[in-house]
N, CA, C and O atoms as a Tinker XYZ file with bonds, in Angstrom:
   532  protein
     1  N    113.604000   21.050000 -139.954000    73     2
     2  CA   114.147000   19.800000 -140.422000    64     1     3
     3  C    114.828000   19.092000 -139.248000    63     2     4     5
     4  O    115.578000   19.703000 -138.487000    81     3
     5  N    114.560000   17.836000 -139.123000    73     3     6
     6  CA   115.126000   17.046000 -138.033000    64     5     7
     7  C    116.194000   16.107000 -138.570000    63     6     8     9
     8  O    115.998000   15.442000 -139.586000    81     7
     9  N    117.317000   16.061000 -137.883000    73     7    10
    10  CA   118.417000   15.189000 -138.288000    64     9    11
    11  C    118.695000   14.225000 -137.145000    63    10    12    13
    12  O    118.790000   14.627000 -135.986000    81    11
    13  N    118.823000   12.968000 -137.480000    73    11    14
    14  CA   119.154000   11.985000 -136.439000    64    13    15
    15  C    120.286000   11.096000 -136.930000    63    14    16    17
    16  O    120.409000   10.828000 -138.125000    81    15
    17  N    121.093000   10.650000 -136.011000    73    15    18
    18  CA   122.223000    9.781000 -136.296000    64    17    19
    19  C    121.942000    8.390000 -135.752000    63    18    20    21
    20  O    121.246000    8.218000 -134.751000    81    19
    21  N    122.495000    7.419000 -136.430000    73    19    22
    22  CA   122.482000    6.084000 -135.851000    64    21    23
    23  C    123.470000    6.090000 -134.678000    63    22    24    25
    24  O    124.275000    7.011000 -134.541000    81    23
    25  N    123.401000    5.090000 -133.865000    73    23    26
    26  CA   124.291000    5.025000 -132.705000    64    25    27
    27  C    125.758000    4.983000 -133.140000    63    26    28    29
    28  O    126.603000    5.637000 -132.530000    81    27
    29  N    126.064000    4.217000 -134.190000    73    27    30
    30  CA   127.462000    4.124000 -134.643000    64    29    31
    31  C    127.944000    5.451000 -135.232000    63    30    32    33
    32  O    129.086000    5.849000 -135.002000    81    31
    33  N    127.076000    6.145000 -135.997000    73    31    34
    34  CA   127.477000    7.442000 -136.548000    64    33    35
    35  C    127.644000    8.492000 -135.463000    63    34    36    37
    36  O    128.554000    9.319000 -135.522000    81    35
    37  N    126.771000    8.457000 -134.484000    73    35    38
    38  CA   126.889000    9.388000 -133.363000    64    37    39
    39  C    128.189000    9.150000 -132.605000    63    38    40    41
    40  O    128.880000   10.093000 -132.221000    81    39
    41  N    128.506000    7.892000 -132.397000    73    39    42
    42  CA   129.745000    7.541000 -131.699000    64    41    43
    43  C    130.967000    8.022000 -132.477000    63    42    44    45
    44  O    131.922000    8.538000 -131.896000    81    43
    45  N    130.927000    7.848000 -133.786000    73    43    46
    46  CA   132.030000    8.309000 -134.632000    64    45    47
    47  C    132.166000    9.828000 -134.562000    63    46    48    49
    48  O    133.270000   10.347000 -134.400000    81    47
    49  N    131.063000   10.530000 -134.683000    73    47    50
    50  CA   131.088000   11.990000 -134.594000    64    49    51
    51  C    131.616000   12.443000 -133.235000    63    50    52    53
    52  O    132.411000   13.379000 -133.159000    81    51
    53  N    131.190000   11.802000 -132.193000    73    51    54
    54  CA   131.644000   12.119000 -130.844000    64    53    55
    55  C    133.166000   11.953000 -130.730000    63    54    56    57
    56  O    133.851000   12.814000 -130.179000    81    55
    57  N    133.687000   10.829000 -131.259000    73    55    58
    58  CA   135.141000   10.585000 -131.221000    64    57    59
    59  C    135.912000   11.646000 -131.999000    63    58    60    61
    60  O    136.963000   12.111000 -131.557000    81    59
    61  N    135.384000   12.020000 -133.154000    73    59    62
    62  CA   136.051000   13.036000 -133.975000    64    61    63
    63  C    136.087000   14.375000 -133.239000    63    62    64    65
    64  O    137.116000   15.051000 -133.213000    81    63
    65  N    134.983000   14.742000 -132.657000    73    63    66
    66  CA   134.943000   16.006000 -131.914000    64    65    67
    67  C    135.862000   15.980000 -130.693000    63    66    68    69
    68  O    136.508000   16.981000 -130.383000    81    67
    69  N    135.923000   14.857000 -130.009000    73    67    70
    70  CA   136.822000   14.713000 -128.863000    64    69    71
    71  C    138.276000   14.869000 -129.297000    63    70    72    73
    72  O    139.052000   15.566000 -128.645000    81    71
    73  N    138.640000   14.220000 -130.398000    73    71    74
    74  CA   140.019000   14.336000 -130.893000    64    73    75
    75  C    140.330000   15.771000 -131.291000    63    74    76    77
    76  O    141.408000   16.288000 -130.999000    81    75
    77  N    139.391000   16.399000 -131.950000    73    75    78
    78  CA   139.594000   17.771000 -132.405000    64    77    79
    79  C    139.768000   18.722000 -131.210000    63    78    80    81
    80  O    140.638000   19.592000 -131.243000    81    79
    81  N    138.976000   18.571000 -130.186000    73    79    82
    82  CA   139.062000   19.434000 -129.015000    64    81    83
    83  C    140.304000   19.164000 -128.165000    63    82    84    85
    84  O    140.786000   20.054000 -127.464000    81    83
    85  N    140.812000   17.951000 -128.228000    73    83    86
    86  CA   141.979000   17.613000 -127.414000    64    85    87
    87  C    143.297000   18.068000 -128.046000    63    86    88    89
    88  O    144.325000   18.092000 -127.369000    81    87
    89  N    143.283000   18.421000 -129.302000    73    87    90
    90  CA   144.515000   18.851000 -129.981000    64    89    91
    91  C    144.778000   20.334000 -129.738000    63    90    92    93
    92  O    143.850000   21.132000 -129.605000    81    91
    93  N    146.036000   20.678000 -129.683000    73    91    94
    94  CA   146.451000   22.057000 -129.430000    64    93    95
    95  C    146.158000   22.948000 -130.638000    63    94    96    97
    96  O    145.742000   24.098000 -130.492000    81    95
    97  N    146.382000   22.398000 -131.826000    73    95    98
    98  CA   146.147000   23.177000 -133.044000    64    97    99
    99  C    145.475000   22.289000 -134.093000    63    98   100   101
   100  O    145.426000   21.066000 -133.964000    81    99
   101  N    144.969000   22.933000 -135.112000    73    99   102
   102  CA   144.322000   22.174000 -136.195000    64   101   103
   103  C    145.359000   21.334000 -136.958000    63   102   104   105
   104  O    145.044000   20.246000 -137.439000    81   103
   105  N    146.591000   21.844000 -137.064000    73   103   106
   106  CA   147.652000   21.067000 -137.718000    64   105   107
   107  C    147.917000   19.765000 -136.970000    63   106   108   109
   108  O    148.110000   18.711000 -137.577000    81   107
   109  N    147.923000   19.856000 -135.653000    73   107   110
   110  CA   148.127000   18.654000 -134.834000    64   109   111
   111  C    146.977000   17.663000 -135.038000    63   110   112   113
   112  O    147.193000   16.453000 -135.094000    81   111
   113  N    145.791000   18.174000 -135.146000    73   111   114
   114  CA   144.616000   17.336000 -135.383000    64   113   115
   115  C    144.735000   16.626000 -136.738000    63   114   116   117
   116  O    144.494000   15.422000 -136.838000    81   115
   117  N    145.103000   17.374000 -137.766000    73   115   118
   118  CA   145.258000   16.762000 -139.091000    64   117   119
   119  C    146.378000   15.728000 -139.111000    63   118   120   121
   120  O    146.237000   14.673000 -139.731000    81   119
   121  N    147.477000   16.018000 -138.445000    73   119   122
   122  CA   148.574000   15.041000 -138.412000    64   121   123
   123  C    148.155000   13.774000 -137.668000    63   122   124   125
   124  O    148.610000   12.679000 -137.998000    81   123
   125  N    147.302000   13.921000 -136.679000    73   123   126
   126  CA   146.766000   12.762000 -135.975000    64   125   127
   127  C    145.876000   11.931000 -136.900000    63   126   128   129
   128  O    145.939000   10.702000 -136.897000    81   127
   129  N    145.062000   12.606000 -137.675000    73   127   130
   130  CA   144.139000   11.896000 -138.575000    64   129   131
   131  C    144.840000   11.305000 -139.792000    63   130   132   133
   132  O    144.332000   10.359000 -140.394000    81   131
   133  N    146.002000   11.849000 -140.165000    73   131   134
   134  CA   146.725000   11.334000 -141.332000    64   133   135
   135  C    147.113000    9.871000 -141.192000    63   134   136   137
   136  O    147.272000    9.173000 -142.194000    81   135
   137  N    147.264000    9.410000 -139.987000    73   135   138
   138  CA   147.649000    8.011000 -139.796000    64   137   139
   139  C    146.551000    7.054000 -140.249000    63   138   140   141
   140  O    146.809000    5.865000 -140.440000    81   139
   141  N    145.348000    7.550000 -140.420000    73   139   142
   142  CA   144.237000    6.705000 -140.853000    64   141   143
   143  C    144.030000    6.709000 -142.368000    63   142   144   145
   144  O    143.177000    5.985000 -142.880000    81   143
   145  N    144.796000    7.509000 -143.073000    73   143   146
   146  CA   144.700000    7.553000 -144.527000    64   145   147
   147  C    145.498000    6.385000 -145.089000    63   146   148   149
   148  O    146.686000    6.257000 -144.794000    81   147
   149  N    144.870000    5.527000 -145.895000    73   147   150
   150  CA   145.607000    4.390000 -146.451000    64   149   151
   151  C    146.682000    4.848000 -147.434000    63   150   152   153
   152  O    146.471000    5.777000 -148.213000    81   151
   153  N    147.818000    4.193000 -147.387000    73   151   154
   154  CA   148.915000    4.504000 -148.290000    64   153   155
   155  C    148.768000    3.627000 -149.532000    63   154   156   157
   156  O    148.701000    2.401000 -149.445000    81   155
   157  N    148.721000    4.285000 -150.681000    73   155   158
   158  CA   148.579000    3.580000 -151.947000    64   157   159
   159  C    149.768000    3.963000 -152.816000    63   158   160   161
   160  O    150.031000    5.145000 -153.035000    81   159
   161  N    150.482000    2.961000 -153.310000    73   159   162
   162  CA   151.658000    3.235000 -154.130000    64   161   163
   163  C    151.284000    3.879000 -155.453000    63   162   164   165
   164  O    151.887000    4.873000 -155.858000    81   163
   165  N    150.286000    3.312000 -156.130000    73   163   166
   166  CA   149.920000    3.800000 -157.449000    64   165   167
   167  C    148.407000    3.943000 -157.503000    63   166   168   169
   168  O    147.694000    2.965000 -157.732000    81   167
   169  N    147.920000    5.151000 -157.293000    73   167   170
   170  CA   146.481000    5.356000 -157.262000    64   169   171
   171  C    145.836000    5.150000 -158.619000    63   170   172   173
   172  O    144.636000    4.883000 -158.685000    81   171
   173  N    146.593000    5.266000 -159.712000    73   171   174
   174  CA   146.029000    5.043000 -161.042000    64   173   175
   175  C    145.590000    3.601000 -161.242000    63   174   176   177
   176  O    144.725000    3.326000 -162.073000    81   175
   177  N    146.177000    2.684000 -160.492000    73   175   178
   178  CA   145.851000    1.275000 -160.689000    64   177   179
   179  C    144.669000    0.825000 -159.844000    63   178   180   181
   180  O    144.343000   -0.361000 -159.831000    81   179
   181  N    144.025000    1.742000 -159.143000    73   179   182
   182  CA   142.914000    1.372000 -158.282000    64   181   183
   183  C    141.654000    1.019000 -159.068000    63   182   184   185
   184  O    140.850000    0.211000 -158.603000    81   183
   185  N    141.471000    1.595000 -160.218000    73   183   186
   186  CA   140.256000    1.320000 -160.974000    64   185   187
   187  C    140.540000    1.331000 -162.468000    63   186   188   189
   188  O    141.531000    1.890000 -162.937000    81   187
   189  N    139.648000    0.702000 -163.184000    73   187   190
   190  CA   139.724000    0.657000 -164.634000    64   189   191
   191  C    138.351000    1.070000 -165.137000    63   190   192   193
   192  O    137.363000    0.378000 -164.894000    81   191
   193  N    138.288000    2.180000 -165.828000    73   191   194
   194  CA   137.013000    2.698000 -166.314000    64   193   195
   195  C    136.772000    2.217000 -167.741000    63   194   196   197
   196  O    137.580000    2.453000 -168.638000    81   195
   197  N    135.642000    1.538000 -167.930000    73   195   198
   198  CA   135.294000    0.984000 -169.233000    64   197   199
   199  C    133.966000    1.583000 -169.666000    63   198   200   201
   200  O    132.997000    1.596000 -168.906000    81   199
   201  N    133.936000    2.076000 -170.891000    73   199   202
   202  CA   132.731000    2.638000 -171.471000    64   201   203
   203  C    132.316000    1.762000 -172.642000    63   202   204   205
   204  O    133.124000    1.492000 -173.531000    81   203
   205  N    131.080000    1.320000 -172.651000    73   203   206
   206  CA   130.576000    0.536000 -173.778000    64   205   207
   207  C    129.363000    1.241000 -174.352000    63   206   208   209
   208  O    128.558000    1.819000 -173.622000    81   207
   209  N    129.242000    1.187000 -175.680000    73   207   210
   210  CA   128.219000    1.952000 -176.362000    64   209   211
   211  C    127.816000    1.213000 -177.625000    63   210   212   213
   212  O    128.664000    0.903000 -178.462000    81   211
   213  N    126.527000    0.928000 -177.769000    73   211   214
   214  CA   126.005000    0.350000 -179.004000    64   213   215
   215  C    125.744000    1.513000 -179.941000    63   214   216   217
   216  O    124.709000    2.173000 -179.858000    81   215
   217  N    126.684000    1.755000 -180.825000    73   215   218
   218  CA   126.736000    3.007000 -181.569000    64   217   219
   219  C    125.876000    3.028000 -182.830000    63   218   220   221
   220  O    125.480000    4.102000 -183.283000    81   219
   221  N    125.581000    1.859000 -183.406000    73   219   222
   222  CA   124.751000    1.749000 -184.617000    64   221   223
   223  C    125.227000    2.690000 -185.718000    63   222   224   225
   224  O    124.479000    3.562000 -186.159000    81   223
   225  N    126.429000    2.520000 -186.149000    73   223   226
   226  CA   127.099000    3.258000 -187.229000    64   225   227
   227  C    128.071000    4.283000 -186.670000    63   226   228   229
   228  O    127.698000    5.377000 -186.248000    81   227
   229  N    129.303000    3.888000 -186.686000    73   227   230
   230  CA   130.377000    4.744000 -186.183000    64   229   231
   231  C    130.524000    6.001000 -187.029000    63   230   232   233
   232  O    130.803000    7.078000 -186.501000    81   231
   233  N    130.337000    5.871000 -188.336000    73   231   234
   234  CA   130.487000    7.019000 -189.240000    64   233   235
   235  C    129.543000    8.158000 -188.863000    63   234   236   237
   236  O    129.901000    9.328000 -188.997000    81   235
   237  N    128.349000    7.827000 -188.395000    73   235   238
   238  CA   127.351000    8.853000 -188.056000    64   237   239
   239  C    127.502000    9.399000 -186.641000    63   238   240   241
   240  O    127.063000   10.513000 -186.358000    81   239
   241  N    128.127000    8.616000 -185.739000    73   239   242
   242  CA   128.102000    9.020000 -184.329000    64   241   243
   243  C    129.475000    9.116000 -183.672000    63   242   244   245
   244  O    129.565000    9.105000 -182.444000    81   243
   245  N    130.540000    9.210000 -184.455000    73   243   246
   246  CA   131.870000    9.258000 -183.865000    64   245   247
   247  C    132.054000   10.505000 -182.994000    63   246   248   249
   248  O    132.812000   10.483000 -182.025000    81   247
   249  N    131.353000   11.598000 -183.348000    73   247   250
   250  CA   131.478000   12.822000 -182.541000    64   249   251
   251  C    130.894000   12.631000 -181.135000    63   250   252   253
   252  O    131.374000   13.246000 -180.183000    81   251
   253  N    129.865000   11.787000 -180.995000    73   251   254
   254  CA   129.321000   11.488000 -179.674000    64   253   255
   255  C    130.337000   10.699000 -178.847000    63   254   256   257
   256  O    130.443000   10.875000 -177.634000    81   255
   257  N    131.075000    9.833000 -179.524000    73   255   258
   258  CA   132.113000    9.056000 -178.835000    64   257   259
   259  C    133.200000    9.996000 -178.320000    63   258   260   261
   260  O    133.668000    9.841000 -177.192000    81   259
   261  N    133.598000   10.948000 -179.120000    73   259   262
   262  CA   134.609000   11.928000 -178.709000    64   261   263
   263  C    134.113000   12.697000 -177.478000    63   262   264   265
   264  O    134.873000   12.912000 -176.533000    81   263
   265  N    132.863000   13.105000 -177.488000    73   263   266
   266  CA   132.293000   13.838000 -176.358000    64   265   267
   267  C    132.260000   12.978000 -175.093000    63   266   268   269
   268  O    132.590000   13.456000 -174.008000    81   267
   269  N    131.861000   11.710000 -175.232000    73   267   270
   270  CA   131.823000   10.824000 -174.064000    64   269   271
   271  C    133.213000   10.556000 -173.516000    63   270   272   273
   272  O    133.396000   10.507000 -172.300000    81   271
   273  N    134.192000   10.383000 -174.388000    73   271   274
   274  CA   135.564000   10.146000 -173.933000    64   273   275
   275  C    136.092000   11.365000 -173.181000    63   274   276   277
   276  O    136.736000   11.227000 -172.141000    81   275
   277  N    135.821000   12.550000 -173.706000    73   275   278
   278  CA   136.306000   13.750000 -173.009000    64   277   279
   279  C    135.562000   13.981000 -171.697000    63   278   280   281
   280  O    136.122000   14.567000 -170.770000    81   279
   281  N    134.318000   13.535000 -171.603000    73   279   282
   282  CA   133.536000   13.721000 -170.377000    64   281   283
   283  C    133.876000   12.703000 -169.299000    63   282   284   285
   284  O    134.051000   13.060000 -168.134000    81   283
   285  N    133.971000   11.419000 -169.691000    73   283   286
   286  CA   134.140000   10.354000 -168.707000    64   285   287
   287  C    135.568000    9.843000 -168.570000    63   286   288   289
   288  O    135.877000    9.155000 -167.597000    81   287
   289  N    136.432000   10.157000 -169.502000    73   287   290
   290  CA   137.834000    9.740000 -169.518000    64   289   291
   291  C    138.022000    8.249000 -169.214000    63   290   292   293
   292  O    138.707000    7.893000 -168.255000    81   291
   293  N    137.423000    7.388000 -170.019000    73   291   294
   294  CA   137.552000    5.945000 -169.782000    64   293   295
   295  C    138.934000    5.432000 -170.193000    63   294   296   297
   296  O    139.636000    6.058000 -170.988000    81   295
   297  N    139.303000    4.285000 -169.634000    73   295   298
   298  CA   140.548000    3.623000 -170.018000    64   297   299
   299  C    140.334000    2.748000 -171.252000    63   298   300   301
   300  O    141.223000    2.599000 -172.090000    81   299
   301  N    139.143000    2.178000 -171.343000    73   299   302
   302  CA   138.790000    1.309000 -172.460000    64   301   303
   303  C    137.406000    1.715000 -172.961000    63   302   304   305
   304  O    136.497000    1.972000 -172.171000    81   303
   305  N    137.262000    1.767000 -174.282000    73   303   306
   306  CA   135.966000    2.054000 -174.898000    64   305   307
   307  C    135.636000    0.891000 -175.824000    63   306   308   309
   308  O    136.449000    0.505000 -176.664000    81   307
   309  N    134.439000    0.335000 -175.667000    73   307   310
   310  CA   133.994000   -0.763000 -176.522000    64   309   311
   311  C    132.776000   -0.276000 -177.292000    63   310   312   313
   312  O    131.744000    0.052000 -176.706000    81   311
   313  N    132.909000   -0.234000 -178.606000    73   311   314
   314  CA   131.824000    0.235000 -179.460000    64   313   315
   315  C    131.281000   -0.933000 -180.268000    63   314   316   317
   316  O    132.032000   -1.637000 -180.944000    81   315
   317  N    129.976000   -1.133000 -180.191000    73   315   318
   318  CA   129.311000   -2.240000 -180.873000    64   317   319
   319  C    128.492000   -1.713000 -182.036000    63   318   320   321
   320  O    128.109000   -0.543000 -182.052000    81   319
   321  N    128.225000   -2.568000 -183.005000    73   319   322
   322  CA   127.459000   -2.228000 -184.206000    64   321   323
   323  C    128.041000   -0.999000 -184.892000    63   322   324   325
   324  O    127.326000   -0.044000 -185.193000    81   323
   325  N    129.327000   -1.036000 -185.132000    73   323   326
   326  CA   130.002000    0.115000 -185.729000    64   325   327
   327  C    129.780000    0.227000 -187.226000    63   326   328   329
   328  O    129.910000    1.313000 -187.791000    81   327
   329  N    129.446000   -0.881000 -187.876000    73   327   330
   330  CA   129.422000   -0.884000 -189.328000    64   329   331
   331  C    130.854000   -1.014000 -189.818000    63   330   332   333
   332  O    131.780000   -1.133000 -189.017000    81   331
   333  N    131.036000   -0.991000 -191.122000    73   331   334
   334  CA   132.382000   -1.105000 -191.692000    64   333   335
   335  C    133.079000    0.251000 -191.622000    63   334   336   337
   336  O    132.556000    1.256000 -192.104000    81   335
   337  N    134.247000    0.265000 -191.023000    73   335   338
   338  CA   134.990000    1.519000 -190.880000    64   337   339
   339  C    136.459000    1.292000 -191.235000    63   338   340   341
   340  O    136.938000    0.159000 -191.285000    81   339
   341  N    137.149000    2.384000 -191.477000    73   339   342
   342  CA   138.594000    2.371000 -191.672000    64   341   343
   343  C    139.210000    2.880000 -190.372000    63   342   344   345
   344  O    139.300000    4.088000 -190.153000    81   343
   345  N    139.634000    1.951000 -189.510000    73   343   346
   346  CA   140.127000    2.365000 -188.194000    64   345   347
   347  C    141.352000    3.278000 -188.290000    63   346   348   349
   348  O    141.559000    4.116000 -187.412000    81   347
   349  N    142.162000    3.133000 -189.335000    73   347   350
   350  CA   143.348000    3.994000 -189.471000    64   349   351
   351  C    142.940000    5.455000 -189.658000    63   350   352   353
   352  O    143.685000    6.359000 -189.280000    81   351
   353  N    141.779000    5.685000 -190.229000    73   351   354
   354  CA   141.283000    7.049000 -190.438000    64   353   355
   355  C    140.990000    7.737000 -189.103000    63   354   356   357
   356  O    141.090000    8.961000 -189.012000    81   355
   357  N    140.635000    6.981000 -188.074000    73   355   358
   358  CA   140.236000    7.554000 -186.795000    64   357   359
   359  C    141.366000    7.607000 -185.772000    63   358   360   361
   360  O    141.160000    8.103000 -184.664000    81   359
   361  N    142.530000    7.120000 -186.105000    73   359   362
   362  CA   143.650000    7.158000 -185.163000    64   361   363
   363  C    144.005000    8.591000 -184.788000    63   362   364   365
   364  O    144.383000    8.848000 -183.645000    81   363
   365  N    143.894000    9.525000 -185.722000    73   363   366
   366  CA   144.209000   10.920000 -185.404000    64   365   367
   367  C    143.144000   11.564000 -184.508000    63   366   368   369
   368  O    143.436000   12.518000 -183.787000    81   367
   369  N    141.914000   11.045000 -184.552000    73   367   370
   370  CA   140.847000   11.577000 -183.697000    64   369   371
   371  C    141.019000   11.098000 -182.261000    63   370   372   373
   372  O    140.681000   11.805000 -181.312000    81   371
   373  N    141.548000    9.891000 -182.118000    73   371   374
   374  CA   141.765000    9.299000 -180.789000    64   373   375
   375  C    143.258000    9.022000 -180.590000    63   374   376   377
   376  O    143.664000    7.862000 -180.528000    81   375
   377  N    144.079000   10.074000 -180.489000    73   375   378
   378  CA   145.530000    9.861000 -180.435000    64   377   379
   379  C    146.007000    9.165000 -179.156000    63   378   380   381
   380  O    147.093000    8.585000 -179.148000    81   379
   381  N    145.232000    9.209000 -178.093000    73   379   382
   382  CA   145.644000    8.595000 -176.830000    64   381   383
   383  C    145.152000    7.163000 -176.685000    63   382   384   385
   384  O    145.229000    6.584000 -175.601000    81   383
   385  N    144.649000    6.592000 -177.767000    73   383   386
   386  CA   144.096000    5.248000 -177.714000    64   385   387
   387  C    144.666000    4.383000 -178.837000    63   386   388   389
   388  O    144.968000    4.858000 -179.931000    81   387
   389  N    144.797000    3.103000 -178.523000    73   387   390
   390  CA   145.074000    2.110000 -179.545000    64   389   391
   391  C    143.723000    1.612000 -180.041000    63   390   392   393
   392  O    142.824000    1.357000 -179.240000    81   391
   393  N    143.573000    1.471000 -181.354000    73   391   394
   394  CA   142.304000    1.048000 -181.919000    64   393   395
   395  C    142.397000   -0.395000 -182.387000    63   394   396   397
   396  O    143.359000   -0.785000 -183.049000    81   395
   397  N    141.382000   -1.188000 -182.036000    73   395   398
   398  CA   141.276000   -2.573000 -182.473000    64   397   399
   399  C    139.894000   -2.754000 -183.082000    63   398   400   401
   400  O    138.879000   -2.574000 -182.410000    81   399
   401  N    139.866000   -3.111000 -184.363000    73   399   402
   402  CA   138.595000   -3.223000 -185.074000    64   401   403
   403  C    138.420000   -4.636000 -185.603000    63   402   404   405
   404  O    139.370000   -5.258000 -186.079000    81   403
   405  N    137.191000   -5.134000 -185.515000    73   403   406
   406  CA   136.851000   -6.418000 -186.109000    64   405   407
   407  C    135.582000   -6.211000 -186.928000    63   406   408   409
   408  O    134.553000   -5.773000 -186.415000    81   407
   409  N    135.680000   -6.534000 -188.197000    73   407   410
   410  CA   134.550000   -6.378000 -189.111000    64   409   411
   411  C    133.434000   -7.348000 -188.736000    63   410   412   413
   412  O    133.686000   -8.448000 -188.246000    81   411
   413  N    132.196000   -6.919000 -188.975000    73   411   414
   414  CA   131.038000   -7.770000 -188.699000    64   413   415
   415  C    130.545000   -8.468000 -189.945000    63   414   416   417
   416  O    131.080000   -8.268000 -191.036000    81   415
   417  N    129.519000   -9.293000 -189.779000    73   415   418
   418  CA   128.955000  -10.042000 -190.901000    64   417   419
   419  C    127.986000   -9.212000 -191.733000    63   418   420   421
   420  O    127.846000   -9.441000 -192.935000    81   419
   421  N    127.318000   -8.253000 -191.105000    73   419   422
   422  CA   126.341000   -7.456000 -191.832000    64   421   423
   423  C    126.710000   -5.981000 -191.779000    63   422   424   425
   424  O    127.731000   -5.610000 -191.200000    81   423
   425  N    125.872000   -5.139000 -192.389000    73   423   426
   426  CA   126.220000   -3.708000 -192.447000    64   425   427
   427  C    126.247000   -3.040000 -191.075000    63   426   428   429
   428  O    126.935000   -2.036000 -190.892000    81   427
   429  N    125.507000   -3.585000 -190.109000    73   427   430
   430  CA   125.503000   -3.005000 -188.767000    64   429   431
   431  C    126.475000   -3.698000 -187.817000    63   430   432   433
   432  O    126.616000   -3.276000 -186.669000    81   431
   433  N    127.132000   -4.734000 -188.266000    73   431   434
   434  CA   128.056000   -5.456000 -187.405000    64   433   435
   435  C    129.358000   -4.702000 -187.243000    63   434   436   437
   436  O    129.554000   -3.630000 -187.817000    81   435
   437  N    130.219000   -5.265000 -186.471000    73   435   438
   438  CA   131.532000   -4.673000 -186.259000    64   437   439
   439  C    131.730000   -4.238000 -184.830000    63   438   440   441
   440  O    130.798000   -3.780000 -184.169000    81   439
   441  N    132.957000   -4.386000 -184.355000    73   439   442
   442  CA   133.331000   -4.015000 -183.003000    64   441   443
   443  C    134.599000   -3.178000 -183.080000    63   442   444   445
   444  O    135.546000   -3.534000 -183.781000    81   443
   445  N    134.610000   -2.068000 -182.358000    73   443   446
   446  CA   135.798000   -1.236000 -182.253000    64   445   447
   447  C    136.121000   -1.088000 -180.772000    63   446   448   449
   448  O    135.283000   -0.660000 -179.978000    81   447
   449  N    137.344000   -1.449000 -180.417000    73   447   450
   450  CA   137.794000   -1.339000 -179.034000    64   449   451
   451  C    138.916000   -0.314000 -179.009000    63   450   452   453
   452  O    139.890000   -0.435000 -179.751000    81   451
   453  N    138.782000    0.681000 -178.169000    73   451   454
   454  CA   139.817000    1.691000 -177.970000    64   453   455
   455  C    140.417000    1.472000 -176.591000    63   454   456   457
   456  O    139.691000    1.429000 -175.597000    81   455
   457  N    141.719000    1.335000 -176.522000    73   455   458
   458  CA   142.412000    1.098000 -175.259000    64   457   459
   459  C    143.412000    2.227000 -175.057000    63   458   460   461
   460  O    144.229000    2.507000 -175.935000    81   459
   461  N    143.346000    2.866000 -173.911000    73   459   462
   462  CA   144.243000    3.992000 -173.627000    64   461   463
   463  C    145.695000    3.525000 -173.735000    63   462   464   465
   464  O    146.029000    2.402000 -173.357000    81   463
   465  N    146.539000    4.395000 -174.251000    73   463   466
   466  CA   147.942000    4.035000 -174.485000    64   465   467
   467  C    148.715000    3.767000 -173.194000    63   466   468   469
   468  O    149.805000    3.197000 -173.241000    81   467
   469  N    148.177000    4.164000 -172.053000    73   467   470
   470  CA   148.847000    3.884000 -170.781000    64   469   471
   471  C    148.733000    2.410000 -170.386000    63   470   472   473
   472  O    149.434000    1.953000 -169.484000    81   471
   473  N    147.855000    1.671000 -171.058000    73   471   474
   474  CA   147.678000    0.244000 -170.784000    64   473   475
   475  C    148.415000   -0.577000 -171.830000    63   474   476   477
   476  O    148.358000   -0.279000 -173.023000    81   475
   477  N    149.099000   -1.603000 -171.376000    73   475   478
   478  CA   149.802000   -2.484000 -172.307000    64   477   479
   479  C    148.859000   -3.602000 -172.730000    63   478   480   481
   480  O    148.385000   -4.382000 -171.904000    81   479
   481  N    148.599000   -3.662000 -174.013000    73   479   482
   482  CA   147.696000   -4.681000 -174.544000    64   481   483
   483  C    148.267000   -5.250000 -175.831000    63   482   484   485
   484  O    149.104000   -4.630000 -176.487000    81   483
   485  N    147.803000   -6.430000 -176.177000    73   483   486
   486  CA   148.118000   -7.003000 -177.485000    64   485   487
   487  C    146.868000   -7.705000 -177.981000    63   486   488   489
   488  O    146.052000   -8.178000 -177.190000    81   487
   489  N    146.730000   -7.768000 -179.260000    73   487   490
   490  CA   145.540000   -8.355000 -179.861000    64   489   491
   491  C    145.836000   -9.774000 -180.311000    63   490   492   493
   492  O    146.892000  -10.062000 -180.876000    81   491
   493  N    144.882000  -10.650000 -180.048000    73   491   494
   494  CA   144.958000  -12.013000 -180.528000    64   493   495
   495  C    144.174000  -12.096000 -181.825000    63   494   496   497
   496  O    143.104000  -11.500000 -181.951000    81   495
   497  N    144.697000  -12.820000 -182.769000    73   495   498
   498  CA   144.000000  -12.996000 -184.043000    64   497   499
   499  C    142.727000  -13.810000 -183.813000    63   498   500   501
   500  O    142.746000  -14.837000 -183.136000    81   499
   501  N    141.629000  -13.337000 -184.386000    73   499   502
   502  CA   140.353000  -14.025000 -184.231000    64   501   503
   503  C    139.600000  -13.951000 -185.549000    63   502   504   505
   504  O    139.255000  -12.858000 -185.997000    81   503
   505  N    139.339000  -15.088000 -186.178000    73   503   506
   506  CA   138.638000  -15.081000 -187.464000    64   505   507
   507  C    137.120000  -14.947000 -187.333000    63   506   508   509
   508  O    136.431000  -14.881000 -188.351000    81   507
   509  N    136.587000  -14.905000 -186.132000    73   507   510
   510  CA   135.146000  -14.864000 -185.929000    64   509   511
   511  C    134.661000  -13.416000 -186.089000    63   510   512   513
   512  O    135.160000  -12.527000 -185.399000    81   511
   513  N    133.693000  -13.165000 -186.990000    73   511   514
   514  CA   133.174000  -11.808000 -187.133000    64   513   515
   515  C    132.506000  -11.329000 -185.849000    63   514   516   517
   516  O    131.972000  -12.132000 -185.084000    81   515
   517  N    132.538000  -10.039000 -185.620000    73   515   518
   518  CA   131.920000   -9.386000 -184.465000    64   517   519
   519  C    132.577000   -9.749000 -183.141000    63   518   520   521
   520  O    132.003000   -9.474000 -182.088000    81   519
   521  N    133.759000  -10.356000 -183.156000    73   519   522
   522  CA   134.474000  -10.677000 -181.937000    64   521   523
   523  C    135.861000  -10.062000 -182.028000    63   522   524   525
   524  O    136.586000  -10.276000 -183.000000    81   523
   525  N    136.222000   -9.300000 -181.010000    73   523   526
   526  CA   137.529000   -8.639000 -180.984000    64   525   527
   527  C    138.173000   -8.914000 -179.645000    63   526   528   529
   528  O    137.670000   -8.475000 -178.610000    81   527
   529  N    139.311000   -9.655000 -179.650000    73   527   530
   530  CA   140.035000   -9.897000 -178.403000    64   529   531
   531  C    141.499000  -10.048000 -178.652000    63   530   532
   532  O    142.267000  -10.257000 -177.713000    81   531
């Protein structure tokens, strides 16, 4: 197997090896490299993970939602085509989320938005079916 570097990658590797060889100890090398690590006050605020799923009946597939939440750990979950549900019934299943439900016009309509409790949100009243904001 043949491996080749671009000129910029080779130059970077060369610099890293030079720095490593010039240091007295590995601790000194790491302390030298630490100055290049960006300082972030709150790493939790760097990203917002949103999961959306056209569920086609929440009553039949809520267990899949639980599995996806435990696997991907999203901050916000948007479920479409939920059908008519009792959101208060599911609060115990999703204790770390605030639930916002908007009924749809037909049996397959409806939107359920789950927002992690670490996020501050408020719901605006909206009389339009299938819209939740």
